[in-house]
C-alpha positions in Angstrom: 16.3 -22.1 -40.8 12.3 -21.7 -40.3 11.4 -18.2 -39.7 10.4 -17.6 -36.2 6.4 -17.1 -36.0 4.7 -14.1 -35.1 1.1 -15.4 -35.0 -0.8 -15.0 -31.4 -1.9 -18.2 -29.6 -3.9 -20.6 -31.0 -6.6 -20.0 -28.7 -6.2 -15.9 -29.5 -9.5 -14.2 -31.1 -8.5 -11.0 -33.1 -10.4 -8.6 -34.4 -12.1 -9.9 -37.3 -11.0 -8.9 -40.8 -12.8 -7.7 -44.1 -13.1 -11.8 -45.6 -12.8 -13.3 -42.6 -16.1 -13.6 -40.2 -15.3 -13.4 -36.8 -17.2 -12.3 -33.4 -15.8 -10.1 -30.4 -17.0 -10.3 -27.1 -20.7 -8.5 -26.8 -21.2 -7.7 -30.1 -22.6 -9.6 -33.0 -21.1 -10.9 -36.7 -18.6 -8.0 -37.6 -16.9 -8.4 -40.6 -13.9 -5.9 -40.4 -16.5 -3.2 -39.0 -14.1 -0.1 -38.8 -14.0 1.3 -35.5 -15.8 4.6 -35.2 -16.6 5.2 -31.6 -15.1 4.6 -28.3 -17.6 2.2 -27.5 -16.6 0.0 -30.6 -12.8 0.3 -29.7 -12.9 -0.6 -26.3 -14.9 -3.9 -27.4 -12.0 -4.6 -30.1 -9.5 -4.1 -27.7 -11.4 -6.4 -25.1 -10.6 -9.3 -27.6 -7.2 -9.4 -27.0 -7.8 -9.5 -23.3 -9.1 -13.3 -23.8 -6.1 -14.8 -22.8 -5.8 -12.6 -19.5 -9.3 -13.2 -18.0 -7.6 -15.0 -14.5 -5.2 -12.5 -13.9 -8.3 -9.5 -14.3 -10.4 -11.3 -11.9 -7.3 -11.2 -10.0 -7.0 -7.6 -9.9 -11.1 -7.3 -9.8 -10.4 -9.6 -6.3 -7.6 -6.9 -5.1 -9.5 -3.9 -5.9 -12.7 -5.2 -4.2 -10.4 -6.0 -1.1 -8.9 -2.4 -1.0 -12.4 -0.7 -1.9 -13.7 -2.7 1.3 -10.7 -1.3 3.7 -11.2 2.2 1.8 -14.8 2.5 3.2 -14.3 1.0 6.6 -11.7 3.6 7.3 -14.5 6.4 7.0 -16.3 4.2 9.5 -13.9 3.7 12.2 -12.8 7.5 12.2 -16.3 8.5 12.9 -16.4 6.0 15.3 -13.6 7.5 17.0 -14.3 10.9 16.8 -17.5 9.7 19.0 -15.5 7.5 21.3 -13.1 10.5 22.5 -14.6 11.0 25.6 -15.5 7.3 26.8 -13.5 5.4 29.4 -10.6 2.7 29.0 -12.4 -0.9 28.3 -10.5 -3.6 29.8 -7.4 -1.6 30.1 -7.5 0.0 26.8 -9.3 3.0 25.3 -11.4 2.3 22.7 -9.7 4.9 20.4 -6.6 2.9 20.6 -8.5 -0.4 18.8 -10.2 2.0 16.4 -6.9 3.5 15.6 -4.9 -0.1 15.2 -7.9 -1.6 13.2 -7.4 1.9 10.7 -3.7 0.7 10.8 -4.3 -2.7 9.5 -6.8 -1.2 7.0 -4.6 1.0 5.5 -1.9 -1.6 5.0 -4.2 -3.9 3.5 -5.5 -1.5 0.9 -1.8 -0.3 0.4 -0.8 -3.8 0.0 -3.4 -4.7 -2.4 -2.8 -1.6 -4.7 0.6 -3.0 -4.9 0.1 -6.5 -6.3 -2.9 -5.1 -8.7 -0.3 -2.5 -9.8 2.3 -5.3 -10.5 -0.2 -7.6 -12.0 -1.6 -5.0 -14.4 1.8 -4.2 -15.6 2.6 -7.6 -16.9 -0.9 -7.6 -18.2 -0.9 -4.3 -20.1 2.9 -5.9 -21.9 1.9 -9.2 -22.4 -1.4 -7.8 -24.2 0.3 -5.1 -26.1 2.7 -7.5 -27.7 0.4 -10.1 -28.4 -1.4 -6.8 -30.2 2.1 -5.9 -31.7 2.6 -9.0 -33.0 -0.8 -9.7 -34.4 -0.3 -5.9 -36.3 3.1 -7.4 -37.8 1.9 -10.6 -38.7 -0.7 -9.1 -40.8 0.9 -6.5 -42.3 3.7 -9.3 -43.7 0.0 -10.9 -45.4 -0.9 -7.3 -46.9 -0.8 -7.2 -50.8 2.1 -5.0 -52.3 -0.5 -2.1 -53.7 -1.5 -1.3 -49.9 2.4 0.4 -49.1 2.2 1.4 -52.9 -0.2 4.1 -51.3 0.3 4.2 -47.8 3.5 6.3 -46.3 6.1 4.8 -44.6 6.2 6.9 -41.7 2.5 6.6 -41.0 2.6 3.0 -40.6 5.3 3.3 -38.9 4.2 5.8 -36.0 0.6 3.4 -35.7 3.0 0.2 -34.9 5.3 2.2 -32.7 3.1 5.3 -31.4 -0.1 4.2 -31.2 0.2 1.1 -29.7 2.5 2.4 -26.9 0.0 5.0 -26.2 -2.9 2.1 -25.9 0.0 0.3 -23.8 0.3 3.2 -21.1 -3.3 3.4 -20.7 -3.6 -0.3 -20.0 -1.3 -0.8 -17.5 -2.4 2.6 -15.7 -6.0 2.9 -15.7 -7.5 -0.3 -15.5 -7.4 -1.0 -12.2 -7.6 2.6 -11.2 -11.1 2.7 -13.1 -11.9 -1.1 -11.1 -11.3 1.4 -8.1 -12.4 4.1 -8.6 -16.2 2.5 -9.7 -15.9 0.3 -6.3 -15.2 3.5 -4.4 -17.8 5.4 -5.8 -20.7 2.4 -5.7 -19.2 1.7 -1.9 -19.3 5.0 -1.2 -22.4 6.1 -2.5 -24.2 3.4 -0.6 -22.3 4.2 3.0 -23.8 7.9 2.6 -27.0 6.8 1.6 -27.5 5.1 5.3 -25.9 7.6 7.1 -27.7 10.4 6.0 -30.2 10.3 3.0 -31.2 14.1 3.3 -27.0 14.6 3.1 -26.5 12.5 0.0 -29.2 14.7 -1.5 -27.3 17.6 -0.9 -24.0 16.3 -2.3 -25.4 14.8 -5.5 -26.6 18.0 -6.8 -22.9 19.2 -7.3 -22.3 15.8 -8.4 -24.6 15.8 -11.4 -23.0 19.1 -12.6 -19.6 16.8 -12.5 -21.2 14.3 -14.5 -22.3 16.9 -17.1 -19.1 18.9 -17.0 -17.2 16.1 -18.0 -19.3 14.8 -20.5 -18.8 18.4 -22.2 -15.6 18.7 -22.3 -14.8 15.3 -23.1 -17.2 15.3 -26.3 -14.3 18.3 -27.4 -11.2 16.1 -26.5 -11.8 13.0 -28.2 -11.6 14.5 -31.9 -8.4 16.9 -31.0 -7.0 14.0 -29.3 -7.4 11.9 -32.6 -5.8 14.9 -34.7 -3.5 14.7 -32.7 -2.3 11.3 -33.3 -2.9 11.5 -37.4 -0.8 15.0 -37.3 1.9 12.6 -35.2 1.6 10.0 -37.8 2.3 12.6 -41.0 5.4 14.3 -39.3 6.7 10.8 -38.5 6.3 10.1 -42.9 8.0 13.0 -43.2 10.8 12.4 -40.7 11.1 8.9 -42.4 11.5 10.2 -45.9 14.3 12.7 -44.9 16.4 10.7 -43.2 16.3 8.1 -45.7 16.5 10.4 -48.6 19.6 12.6 -47.0 22.0 12.3 -49.8 19.5 13.7 -52.1 18.6 16.8 -49.9 22.2 17.6 -49.4 22.5 17.6 -53.3 20.0 19.4 -54.1 20.5 21.9 -51.5 16.7 21.5 -50.0 17.9 21.3 -46.3 15.7 24.7 -45.7 12.6 23.6 -47.4 12.7 20.3 -45.6 13.2 22.0 -42.6 10.1 24.2 -43.5 8.0 21.2 -44.5 8.9 19.7 -41.0 7.9 23.0 -39.0 5.4 23.0 -40.5 4.0 19.6 -39.9 5.7 19.8 -36.1 3.6 23.1 -35.6 0.2 21.3 -36.6 1.6 18.6 -34.3 2.0 21.1 -31.5 -1.7 23.5 -32.1 -3.5 19.7 -32.0 -1.6 18.7 -28.9 -2.2 22.1 -27.5 -5.8 22.1 -28.6 -6.3 18.8 -26.8 -4.3 19.6 -23.6 -5.6 22.6 -22.7 -9.3 21.3 -22.8 -8.4 18.1 -20.9 -6.7 20.8 -18.9 -10.0 22.5 -17.6 -11.1 19.5 -16.1 -9.8 19.6 -12.8 -10.1 23.4 -11.7 -13.4 23.2 -12.6 -14.0 19.5 -10.7 -12.4 21.3 -7.6 -14.8 23.9 -7.7 -17.3 21.5 -8.0 -16.1 19.6 -4.8 -15.6 22.9 -3.3 -19.5 23.7 -3.5 -20.7 20.4 -2.2 -18.9 20.4 0.7 -20.6 24.0 1.6 -23.7 22.0 0.8 -23.0 19.1 2.9 -21.8 21.6 5.6 -24.8 23.5 6.1 -26.9 20.5 6.0 -25.1 18.5 8.4 -24.9 21.1 10.6 -28.4 21.9 10.7 -29.0 18.1 11.3 -26.7 18.2 14.3 -28.2 21.2 15.8 -30.9 19.3 16.1 -29.6 16.5 17.8 -30.1 13.9 14.9 -26.4 12.9 14.5 -23.3 13.2 15.8 -19.9 15.2 15.0 -18.6 11.7 13.8 -21.0 10.6 11.8 -20.6 14.0 10.4 -17.0 13.6 10.0 -17.7 9.8 8.5 -19.9 10.9 6.1 -17.6 14.2 4.7 -14.8 11.3 4.5 -16.8 9.4 2.3 -18.3 12.5 0.6 -14.2 12.9 -0.7 -14.3 9.4 -1.2 -17.3 9.8 -4.1 -15.9 13.0 -5.3 -12.5 12.3 -6.1 -13.3 9.2 -8.1 -15.6 11.3 -10.4 -12.3 13.7 -10.7 -10.0 10.9 -11.7 -12.7 9.2 -13.7 -12.4 12.1 -15.6 -9.4 12.3 -15.7 -8.4 8.7 -17.0 -11.5 9.4 -19.3 -9.2 12.2 -20.9 -6.3 9.5 -20.7 -8.4 7.2 -22.8 -8.9 9.7 -25.4 -5.8 9.0 -26.7 -5.3 5.3 -26.4 -8.7 4.8 -28.3 -7.6 7.3 -30.8 -4.2 5.4 -31.2 -6.3 1.9 -31.4 -8.8 3.5 -34.0 -5.4 4.2 -36.0 -4.7 0.8 -35.1 -7.6 -0.8 -36.3 -7.7 0.6 -39.7 -4.5 -1.0 -40.7 -5.9 -4.6 -39.2 -9.2 -3.2 -41.7 -6.9 -3.5 -44.1 -7.6 -6.2 -46.8 -5.0 -9.1 -46.7 -4.4 -11.2 -49.9 -6.2 -13.3 -51.3 -6.8 -16.1 -49.6 -5.4 -19.5 -51.7 -8.2 -21.6 -53.2 -9.7 -24.5 -51.2 -8.2 -27.2 -53.9 -5.0 -25.3 -54.3 -1.7 -27.1 -55.3 1.9 -27.1 -54.5 4.0 -25.5 -57.2 7.1 -28.3 -57.2 9.7 -28.8 -59.3 8.7 -26.6 -62.1 9.7 -26.6 -65.3 9.4 -23.0 -65.9 6.6 -23.0 -69.1 4.8 -19.4 -68.6 2.2 -18.2 -70.3 0.0 -14.9 -70.3 -3.4 -15.1 -72.1 -5.1 -11.9 -72.3 -3.9 -10.2 -69.7 -5.5 -6.9 -68.3 -4.3 -5.4 -65.0 -5.3 -1.7 -63.6 -4.5 -0.1 -60.1 -8.2 0.9 -61.1 -11.0 0.2 -63.1 -10.8 3.4 -65.1 -6.9 3.3 -66.0 -5.6 -0.1 -67.1 -1.7 -0.4 -66.9 -1.4 -3.3 -68.9 -3.4 -4.1 -71.7 -4.4 -7.4 -73.4 -1.3 -9.1 -73.3 -0.7 -12.7 -74.2 3.2 -14.2 -74.9 4.4 -17.9 -74.6 7.6 -18.4 -72.9 8.9 -21.7 -73.0 10.6 -24.0 -70.5 14.6 -22.6 -69.9 14.1 -19.8 -72.4 15.2 -16.2 -71.5 12.5 -13.3 -72.4 13.5 -9.5 -72.3 11.2 -6.6 -71.5 12.0 -3.3 -72.8 10.1 -0.2 -73.0 10.0 3.7 -72.1 9.7 3.9 -68.2 5.8 3.2 -67.1 5.2 0.9 -70.6 4.6 -2.1 -68.3 7.5 -4.0 -67.4 8.0 -4.5 -63.6 4.3 -4.6 -63.6 4.0 -7.4 -65.7 6.6 -9.7 -63.4 4.5 -8.5 -60.3 1.5 -10.0 -61.6 3.4 -13.4 -62.1 4.8 -13.5 -59.0 1.0 -12.6 -57.7 2.3 -9.5 -55.8 -0.5 -8.0 -57.8 -3.7 -9.6 -58.9 -4.7 -9.8 -62.1 -8.0 -7.4 -63.6 -8.6 -9.9 -66.5 -7.1 -12.8 -68.4 -4.7 -15.2 -67.4 -0.7 -16.4 -66.7 -0.2 -20.0 -66.4 3.2 -21.8 -65.1 3.5 -25.4 -66.7 0.1 -24.9 -68.0 -1.5 -24.4 -65.1 -3.5 -21.5 -63.8 -0.6 -19.5 -61.2 -4.0 -18.9 -58.8 -4.3 -22.5 -58.5 -1.1 -22.5 -57.0 -0.6 -22.0 -53.2 0.9 -18.2 -53.3 4.4 -19.6 -51.0 5.2 -22.0 -53.2 4.5 -20.6 -56.2 6.6 -17.4 -55.2 9.2 -20.2 -54.0 9.9 -20.6 -57.8 11.1 -17.0 -58.4 14.7 -15.7 -57.6 14.0 -11.8 -58.2 16.7 -9.4 -58.2 15.0 -5.8 -58.3 16.3 -2.5 -59.3 15.8 -1.1 -56.0 18.6 -3.5 -53.8 17.0 -4.3 -50.6 19.5 -5.2 -47.6 18.6 -6.2 -44.0 20.7 -5.2 -41.1 23.1 -8.2 -40.2 26.0 -9.9 -41.5 26.6 -9.9 -45.3 26.2 -13.6 -44.7 23.2 -13.4 -43.3 21.9 -11.1 -46.4 23.1 -13.6 -49.2 21.6 -16.5 -47.2 18.3 -14.9 -47.1 18.0 -16.5 -50.5 17.8 -19.8 -48.8 18.6 -19.9 -45.2 19.4 -23.4 -45.1 22.6 -22.9 -47.3 26.5 -23.5 -45.9 28.7 -20.8 -45.9 30.9 -22.9 -48.4 27.7 -22.4 -51.0 27.3 -18.3 -49.7 30.6 -17.9 -51.0 30.5 -19.9 -53.9 27.3 -17.3 -55.1 29.1 -14.5 -53.9 32.1 -15.8 -55.9 29.8 -16.4 -59.4 28.1 -12.9 -58.8 31.8 -10.6 -58.9 31.0 -10.0 -55.4 33.7 -12.1 -53.6 36.3 -10.0 -53.8 35.0 -6.8 -52.5 33.9 -9.2 -49.5 36.9 -10.4 -48.7 38.0 -6.5 -48.7 35.9 -5.6 -45.9 36.6 -5.4 -42.7 35.1 -8.7 -41.3 34.7 -10.2 -44.7 31.7 -12.0 -44.9 30.6 -11.3 -41.1 30.9 -7.7 -41.8 27.9 -6.4 -40.3 25.8 -4.1 -42.7 23.6 -1.0 -41.2 20.4 -0.3 -42.4 19.8 -1.0 -46.0 23.1 -1.8 -46.5 24.0 2.2 -46.0 27.7 1.2 -45.4 28.1 -0.3 -49.3 28.0 1.2 -52.9 24.9 0.8 -55.0 26.7 -1.4 -56.9 28.1 -3.5 -54.2 24.6 -4.0 -52.7 23.1 -4.7 -56.2 26.1 -7.9 -56.3 24.8 -9.2 -52.9 21.1 -9.3 -54.3 22.4 -11.0 -57.4 24.5 -13.9 -54.7 21.5 -14.1 -53.1 19.4 -15.3 -56.1 22.2 -17.4 -57.3 21.7 -18.9 -54.3 18.1 -19.3 -54.6 18.5 -21.3 -57.3 15.3 -20.9 -58.4 13.9 -22.4 -61.9 12.3 -19.2 -62.7 14.4 -16.4 -62.3 13.5 -12.4 -62.4 16.1 -9.6 -63.5 15.3 -6.3 -63.0 17.3 -3.8 -63.5 20.2 -6.4 -62.4 23.4 -4.8 -63.2 22.0 -1.3 -63.2 24.0 0.1 -60.3 27.5 -1.4 -61.6 30.4 -0.3 -64.1 30.7 -1.4 -67.6 33.5 -3.5 -66.6 31.8 -5.3 -63.6 28.9 -6.0 -65.6 30.7 -7.6 -68.4 31.7 -10.3 -65.6 28.2 -10.7 -64.3 26.8 -11.1 -67.8 29.0 -14.2 -68.0 27.9 -15.4 -64.7 24.1 -14.5 -65.5 24.3 -16.7 -68.5 25.6 -19.3 -66.7 23.2 -18.9 -64.0 20.4 -18.7 -66.7 21.2 -21.7 -68.5 18.4 -24.4 -68.4 16.3 -21.7 -66.4 13.3 -19.7 -67.6 14.5 -16.0 -67.1 12.5 -12.4 -67.4 14.7 -9.9 -67.8 14.1 -6.3 -67.8 16.2 -3.5 -68.9 17.0 0.0 -70.4 20.7 -0.7 -71.1 20.0 -2.8 -74.5 23.0 -4.3 -74.5 22.5 -6.4 -71.6 19.5 -8.6 -73.4 20.8 -8.8 -76.5 21.3 -12.7 -76.1 17.7 -13.2 -75.1 15.6 -15.9 -76.5 12.8 -13.0 -77.3 12.6 -9.6 -76.3 9.4 -7.9 -76.1 9.0 -4.3 -76.7 6.3 -2.8 -74.6 4.1 0.6 -74.8 1.6 2.0 -72.9 0.8 -1.5 -71.6 0.8 -3.1 -74.9 3.5 -5.5 -76.8 4.3 -3.3 -79.9 7.3 -5.4 -81.1 8.8 -9.2 -80.5 11.8 -11.2 -81.8 15.1 -11.6 -81.1 17.8 -8.8 -81.1 18.4 -9.4 -84.8 15.2 -9.7 -86.1 14.0 -6.5 -84.3 17.0 -4.7 -85.9 16.1 -5.6 -89.1 12.6 -4.6 -88.7 13.7 -1.1 -88.2 11.1 -0.5 -86.1 10.8 1.5 -81.9 13.7 -1.4 -80.6 16.1 -0.1 -83.9 15.3 3.3 -83.1 16.4 2.7 -78.9 19.6 0.4 -79.9 20.5 2.9 -82.2 19.8 5.9 -79.9 21.7 4.5 -77.1 24.7 3.5 -79.4 25.0 7.3 -80.5 25.0 7.7 -76.8 27.5 5.2 -75.7 30.0 6.7 -78.7 29.1 10.7 -78.2 
């Protein structure tokens, strides 16, 4: 069963990523530049509107129509005032004609607004869906190391809260901004036609409004950015507290957990309060400037009227136009404040986009098909950074169909070795080959399909028991899944569940015990039927009796397959073809179980220590 694709449409041009060259509208080549200002972030957002250009043109046309009707209204109002003393023409008073025209203008304007609101809601949801799908698709191709170094809660906050902020701003502000700018320009044009002198009197407070807007928004933008960052930290702490609630209760750390959350919550409260206080100053101050502008207009208009230069109706039209000119200044300021939150969220989203994906397959990469399972490590070196290598000059060969066990203290590098084999991490030096070919010469997908993996930290997904077993082979029949469960000794407990194989599992299989979850993971690996097995503490969460049964199933499963066994419990790997003892990223001993015991070295000491603990 093929997985559903989350990739954007083929004609979509996403923001460029490191290692990928691309262009955005209005920009030159920008290989993964991180957004550092509003202009650049908005340009990157604009790239996502590419598929919506026709609908945006429709919205613009509706806004032009609405702006036109809005500009006609003050003109007819002034004409109506001046026509109040006129006589009827052809049995109809001019004021009634003007009133009818006003009704038509208002109806057309409001219908236009309803239509563009509807269109923008659809455009914004499709755009944000594309953004969210593209981000999730990108996350699937990020290296494992990224998730080892980033808090999961903060990543989740970027995918949910930050994108929601972008969504709400797009849907409510885009068409408004178009209409306000049209109204601003149109009102200014009409006022200049009516009276350049009165327009000059209006532009003085308008200039003050623009300076005020710039001053306040320069302070609110970093505050909104801090608000989003603190929200991400709070989400991370919340995710940790919920997933580790049992441990919190077990160690009586409820008070400390609440205290840590309260601190983050207070930081978020303080950042939000500062941002809202500064942005809240905008409207009161703009109202003061608005009233000041009306005072100027009243003085200049009354002077011109007394001089017989303009009529009262013209003053009424000008005052209405001035309100339409000043109101957009107020509203644009408010929209700009709202835009701060969206830009702050978009910057955090694009920071995820700017993290480099796993290195792409070589142009001449080949498929790994029907692997024999012959593995060779040659002078392998790896470190999370160049100053502290975790694996140091490791070399060994694994014949096809044999089993090799990796033992050593915690942090010796056992799991890191198998992660390198599956290319979850890239080598710092040396090479690893499968069937004589460097693993970097294979496509990554075909390489990983060659592995059946059971990890110490069992991962199950929300769905039925059957779905979780079938995860190893989506095309497997229900009978094949049940057979894999029987071989993994999981069938008895599954049939005791309320709905058997149809029982729904909660997130991470929380309604199963740790041992039951591990049995399902083993069944999943059995069903995958891969030529190479990686068993990382595959029986660490089961009791001794179940472990013995699983060992028999594992021996049958391992027959004819190359197997890497990682275990702290040495009794589970005594039958391995060869055992490697690691310490500080180096192989310090290797041989069979009997050979290593006879040598009396590190392995012998570990074995005797575990045997003594068992007797105790």
